C-alpha positions, 0 to 999 in steps of 0.5 A, a space after each residue: 078508732 082514730 076517726 071516732 077520736 077525731 069526730 069526738 075532738 071536733 065536737 068538743 071543739 065546737 062545744 067549747 067555742 059555743 060556750 066561749 061565745 055565750 060567756 062572752 056575750 053574757 059578759 058584754 051584756 052585764 058590763 063584764 068581759 072575759 078579755 077585759 076587766 070592767 071598771 067604773 070611771 073615776 068620779 069625785 065626791 064632796 063632803 061639807 062638814 063643820 070644823 071644830 071652830 064652826 067653819 065649813 070644811 069641804 072634803 074631796 074624795 075620788 072613787 072608781 073601779 079600774 086596774 089602772 096605775 094612778 098617782 096624785 098630783 102635788 097639792 097645788 095641782 090636785 084640784 081646781 075649784 070655783 065658787 058661784 054667788 047667789 046671783 050667779 056671779 063668780 067670786 074672786 079667790 083670796 091669796 089662800 085660794 090661789 094656792 090650788 088650781 095650778 097648771 097640771 104637770 108631772 113634778 120632778 119627784 113623780 118623774 124620777 123612777 128611783 122615787 116612785 118605783 113602788 108606793 111612794 111618799 113625797 113630802 109625807 103625802 102618800 101619792 100612789 092611788 089604786 082603785 082595784 075594788 068596787 067603789 074604792 075611794 081615795 081621800 084627796 084632802 080638804 079646804 075651808 071655802 070661807 078662807 079661799 074666796 072673798 065672801 062678803 055676804 050671807 046666802 046660798 053659794 054653789 061650790 064646784 070642784 074638779 079633781 085631777 089625777 095622773 095615770 101612769 102607763 107601762 112606758 113610764 109616761 104620765 097623762 094628766 086627767 081632769 075629772 068631771 066637776 062636781 058641785 054642792 050648795 054652800 050655805 053661808 050664815 051671817 056668823 060664818 062671814 070672816 071679820 078680817 075686812 072690818 079689822 083691816 079697814 080699822 087698822 088702815 083708819 088708825 094708821 091714817 090718823 097716826 100719820 096725820 098726827 105725826 105730820 101735824 106735829 112736824 108742821 108745827 115744829 117747822 112753823 115754830 122754828 121759822 124766825 
């Protein structure tokens, strides 16, 4: 009886091991495994839409499938972006455009465990990001390309954006991740061009004329007062 039970047990163990090996191999072939959760690398998507005023608006979305713990950087570090002109030249940023793309580093609110013990809000922004479902997306915000770069002519531009994110590890440390940049064509029509340069030069011209008038009057008064 004992020998029969031992032989049966050995057969069961061999059969179980064979089934485990088959399942593990099939999981590896399909991208899944019994010992690890399959995940899709995080990637970015750009959506160009028209705002209520007719200006183009770029929406940034990050998607992926992973069980990691992630947090969004502050808005000034959330992404870096570039705009390439029709002739391949890189355009300079405006004062508004320079507000993003700052060096990536964990901020004080992120490092304070009392503030991010769970899903947290910092400056009314929900910064905890999860990607636990296939093709899970996270809204990163939006910006107006025309106000972020010095665009002086119409044409087809190339908008390139590189989102960033922090991954938190069990020991409490954060690692900054720069995702692969994505790009979309940006069509700038003549009516889309900002008119502030024209107003700017008009105001400068008017100011110069006023200064000339004031200077001429002062010069006349001094000349008349001279005996």
